[in-house]
N, C-alpha and C positions, 0 to 999 in steps of 0.2 A: 494305116501302117500300125495303129497301136491292136486293132482286133486282128490283124497277121502275127503281130508280136506273142499277145496275148494266145491266140490260137496254136501256135509252137511252144508255148510253156516257157516263153523269154518271159527272166522276173524282173519286172516293170517297178517292183517295190525295192529297189537296187537303190542306196544312202549316195547321193550325188555330192553332198555337201562335206561330210568326212567319211574316214575308211578310205579301203584301197581305191578306189571309182577317181577319183581327181589325180593324186598322182601316177597313175597308169596312163590318163589321156595326156600330162605333162610329159612322161616320158617316151610314147608313142611317137607324138608328136615332133621332140628334139632329134629322137634318133631316124626320124623317117627324113627330116631337114638335113642331119648330117650326113644321111645317104643320097639325099639329091644333091650333094654339093660336088660339081666334078673333079675329084680327086686325081683320077686315072686319067682325065681328056683333058687336062692341062688348062680348063676355063678356071678353075678355083679361086685365083687369084683374080680374074676381074670379076666372079660372081661376088667376093666377099667384099672388094673396092666399091663395086655400085649398089651391092645388095643389102650393104650394112645401113650407108646412107640413105638409102630406099626407103627403107623399113621405119628408123629414127623420123625421116619426113610424111610418113604416113600416119602415125602415132602424131604427130605434131602438129599436122593438119589438124586433124580429129579434136587433139586436147584444145586448139585456140576455137574452133569451131565450139565445142562443150563450154569453154572458157567465157565465151563472148555474146553467143547466139542462145546458150544455154541449149545446142541442140541434142535433141534425145529426152531433156527435162531430169535428168541424174547428175549426181553431184560425181566427179569426178574422183580418183584416187591415185598417186605415182604408182603403185603395186593395186589390183592387178591392170588396171587399164592400159595405163604407155608401157608395159613390160611385153604383154601379149599384145599390142596394137601393133608393136614394133615385129615382132614374131610372125605376124601374119602377115605385115609385110614384105618381109625379107621372105617368106615361103612362097607371096606371090611372084615376088622379084627373081625369084632359083629358078622358076619354069619356063620365062619369057626368055632370061639371060645366056640360060643353057639347052634350050628346046632344037637348035639344028647339030648339035653333035652329041645329045641324046637318044639313046635307043628306046623302042615303046616301051620297053619296063621299070624305067628310070623317070619319062614322061608320066607314067602311069604314079608310081614313087610318091615325085613330086605334086601330082594332083592331089594323092591321099595326103600328106604332108601338109596342105592349104586347109583341107576339109579340116584335118584334126588338128591344126591350129587353131580354125575358129574355135573349134570345139572347145581346145585350151582356154581361150581368150571366154567365151561364154562360162564354162566352167567355174574360172578364176571369178569371175565377175557373181555366180551363183553363190561361191563359199562368201563372197564380201557383203552381200544383202543374206544372203540367208532364205531365197524365195520358197527355189523349188527344192524340195526335200529328197525327193524319190526321183527316179526318169520317169514315172507314170503322172507325176503333174508335170511335165515339160509336152508346152503344145503338140509338137511334132510326134510324140509317143500317147496322143489322147487327152495329154491335158486335164486330169482326173482334179476335181476340184473342191472336194470334201470327199474323206475316209469313206464313208456309205451314204451314196446317194440316192434318191427317189422321185416316183411320180405321187403324183396322189392318189391314184388304181394303189399304188405301192401300200401306200399308209392305211388304207382302207383293209387291205388285206394282212394288215398285221395286227391291226385293230379287232380285228377278229378273233385272229389267231389267240390272242392278250384276251380276249372275252370268253375263249374255247377253253385255253387251258390256264388264265389266270395265273402265268408267268409273265415278267415285262420281258421285252427283251434286252440280249444282252448291252445292245448301246443305242443309240438318238439316230436320226434320220436327217437328210439334208435336201432339202429341195428349191427350188429354184423357184419363184413367182413374179410377176410383173403387176405393180400395184397404180390402182387407177388412181392418174394425181387431178382428180376431181377437182378440187376447190386450187390447187399452185398449179397446175398444167407444166409441172417440171417433168422433162422430158425423158432425162435417164432415170426410168422408175423400174427397174427390175430388181429385186434381191436375192439373197438368200437364205435361209430358216433353218433354222438347226432346232427341233426338235427332240428333247430330253427322253429316257425309255419309259417317264411315269407320265408323260402326255398321254400315252396309246392305254390307258387307263378307260374302264367304261363304266362311270360316264367318266369324261374326259375332266380333268383336273382344272379349274381356272390358272397356270402358272404364271409365276412374274414375267418379265421382258425386258432385255437388255439390247436395246440400237447400239451397234458398234459398227464405226467407221472407219472406213480408210484415211491416209495420207491422201497428197498432191506430188504426182501420178499415182492411182491406186483403184482399185474396182472393186465390187462388190465380193466377189471373189478372194480378197488378198487375207481377211482373217482367218480362213479355213485352208489354205495352201501353204501361202508364209507362216501364219499366227496359230493353224493348231487350234482354234477355238472348240471346232468340234472335238477333238479327241482329248482335249483337255477337260472340256465338259464330262465327255464318257469316263473319264476316269473317276471327274469328282462325286458323279451321280453313281457309280458302283460301289462309294462308299456313305452315300447318304441315301436309300430308299429309291434310286432312282430319279431322284428329283434331283434337277436343275435346272437353271433360267431359261426359257430358249431366248434363242439369238437372232436377231434380226438384222442382216449387215446389207443395207443399200449401197449405191451411189452417192456422192454428195457432191460431185461434179459435173458439168454439161458435159466432159469432152475428159472421161475418166483418166486416159492414157495421157493427156497434155496437161506439164507444170505449168502454165497459161490457163487453166482453164482452173483455176481455185474460188471456192466459193465462201470457204470460210463460216459454211453452213448459215448465211444469211441469207436474206429477202433483197437482190438485188437485181437492175435494169439490165447489168451487162453476162447476169449468170442462174438470172431465172430465182423462181420463186421456191427453194430448196429449203426454207425453213419452214413455210408452209406443207411443204408435203411431209418432213420429216414430225413434225407438231401434230398434223391435223390427216393427213391424207393415208399417209400409213400406219398410226394407228386405229383408225377405222379397220382399215383395209384386216389388221392384223388380229385383232378383238373379235371380229367377226368372223374371219376364218379359221380360228385357231379358237377358238373360245377360249381365251386368255384372262387376266387377269385385268381390271382396267386401268386408263389412267391415272397416275398417283403414285401411293405409296407401294407399290409392286413395278413401277417401271423403273427404269437406270438409261443409260446413256455412257458410253464409252467410245474411245477411239485411240486410233495411234499417232504420231506426229498430227497433221492439219486435225486429222479425226480426235485427235485430244483436244485439241482447241475447242473443235466444233464441241466437244462434249461438258467443258469446262461454261461455253457458250450458252448452250441447252440448259445443261442444271441450271444455271442462277439467272436466265432468264424466266424461264418456266418451271418454279418450285414447286408448283402444285400439279404438276404435269410428272415430272423424273424427280423422284426423291433418292436417288443415287447416279454421282456421276465419277467416272475411273478416268481421270487422262493419262495417256502412256505419251511422255513426251512430246507433249503438246506446249505451244504458246501461253502465255497469259492473257495475252491480248490479240485480236485478228492483227494478220502481218497478210499481204495478198504479196505473193510470191517471194516473202521474205523480205518484205517492202517495210522504211520506215513508217511513223504512224500516218504521218502527213499524205505520203503518200497512195498510203494504202483507204485512208478518207479519198483522195483524188479519184485512184483508179478502180478502187473496187465499190464503195459509197456515193458513188455520183458526185463528191465535194461535198456530202450533208456528217458535218461533226456529231451530229445530235443522231444521224443514226450507225457511225461509226461507237459512238458512247451506250445505244441503247444494243450493241452487243460485244461490250468490252467487260469483261469479268471481270477486273478491277474495277470497272465503275459500278456496275452491278451488283457488288458483293457490300455495299454499302447499305443495311438493313440488315433484316431477322430471318433467319432458316431454320426454326424449330424443328422441322421433319426433312431435313438433307441431313445428307452423309456424302463426304468428298474424299475420295486415294486419288493421289498423286504419285506416278512413279518414272522414273530415268532414269538412264546406266551410266554409271559414274567415266564412262567414255564416250559419253554420248557429242559431246562437242569438238572431238577433233576437225580439225579441217574447216570449224566451220567460222562464218566470217566474225560472229560475237564469239569472243571465248567462252562464254560459260550460259550460253541465251536458255535451253533448254534445262538447264541444271537450274538458274537461276527462277526462271518462267515457274517450275516446281514449287521452290523454296518459296518464292514470293506470295505465289495460289494458297499454298499452306500455311504461311503467314496471317496472310487476311482471312480463311475460313473457321482458321480456331482463335481470331480474336473474339473476347466474351459478345462484343456487340454484335456478332453474325448468331453465336449460338448455334452452331448443328449441333445433330446427336454424334456423330464421330467423324474425324478427319484424320487418314494416315499419308506420312510423306515416307515414299519407299527408294529406297538409293542403292540401288546393287550394282555389282560387275555387267557391262554391255554397253554395248552404240547402238547409235540410231538405224537398225537394221533389225530384221523377224526374229533371228536368235532373241534378243532381247525381247522382244516383243510378247512371244511365243513364253517366256520364263517369267516374264512380269505378270500376265494374265494370269497364270500356273497360280503364280504368290498370291493374287487381288482376288481371286475366284471364292476361296471360303467367307472373304467379308465382305465381296457382293452378294451371294447368297444368303449369308445370314442377314445385311442389313434389307433385304427385299421379302424376308421371313421365310423363309423354307430350311433353314439350316441352322442347328446351334452356334454360337461364339464361338469362333475359332480358339483357339488352345495358344497358341503365338502364331504371329506373322514377321514378315520380314522388310519391320517397317515401325517408324514412330507413330504413337496413335496419338490422339487427345480424345477423350478418355482413354486412359492405356489398356491394350487388351492384354489379360491374366496370362 
């Protein structure tokens, strides 16, 4: 379908989070539902009497499934889920309640009302999380996973063109790779790799690398589709002589789309040896394939939600490998599916308190980290609806306090509290805010003149 639409000039770059698209879908859905009601056929009372309770019942059943058994793995909000699920249920009820007396035209309109109601639900959910920025990112329309995607053959052609002209490309490129899990045996070993314009120089410079992790549920595409890490890096590199860190975004869970698959980037019997994959297999492949800087002062880790917790775990546990950690909305300690410490020890670490402590940043931060830097960011509205009133804000503040303690001795530590929730619009803006600082700490940019964060030592 996407190829056909593109061939016909259909604009797949339509913004579906803001602008005219969402209200148009909502209005069309409501109008078609109103048209489908049997106002002139004498059945409107029956349709309303039965349709409204059916719509509310459908929403209530799905709400219960979500709340009790975590159906789908995502947190529900009163709006948009309940409201639009009710509308979808009502539109489905209408077509059955009025079928016998409807003309074929009204039956078609009623069917279209169902389609648009479901589209309205999806649009409202997407607005809530801000995951798909454009129509082209939606799977049914092609599922574009990065602004500029390439194959290895394409990369070679771009390198030859740069060697010929001496001019860097206007933007970076993203490739999808399969990383051999030689030592870890980790099953989900696909990753997206963003290469900035400067990478295409000849000889290829040994650029720094950031491993960027998704949350749970989440996939290796999240930082590019919803988080805009590639476009943010392009914008930054345009002001920094084409230089920006290489971004490697891997899957960190055995079943990326399931909330119940939550590794916390630890080596465990139940979730696989993902930590070994991230610390050994992935760097070995990336350094060899893309001629990057070696592990150490020019490698960093970053992530959102569970991925933010991962970055703190790896940054504190392997400071000799990763000099920079950046946690966006992460926890301060491992929490398997949001469980307590005791339950996490049981369910994730097989009952081993020692294994938990070995992956707990609050325990690992007892010591000196003279070559490390840390950035902790969280949205000011992040904890709305959270079982713990200030879970993520408290986590960022506590890790900042630990990291700035004199006994830890980090080079630079920042705490960023800016407007936003636990969603992709926040994570996108948070990375935009942090990238100049990250690039500075990785040695490819000057110290930023200012940042939206409290830092020690202070950023001038």
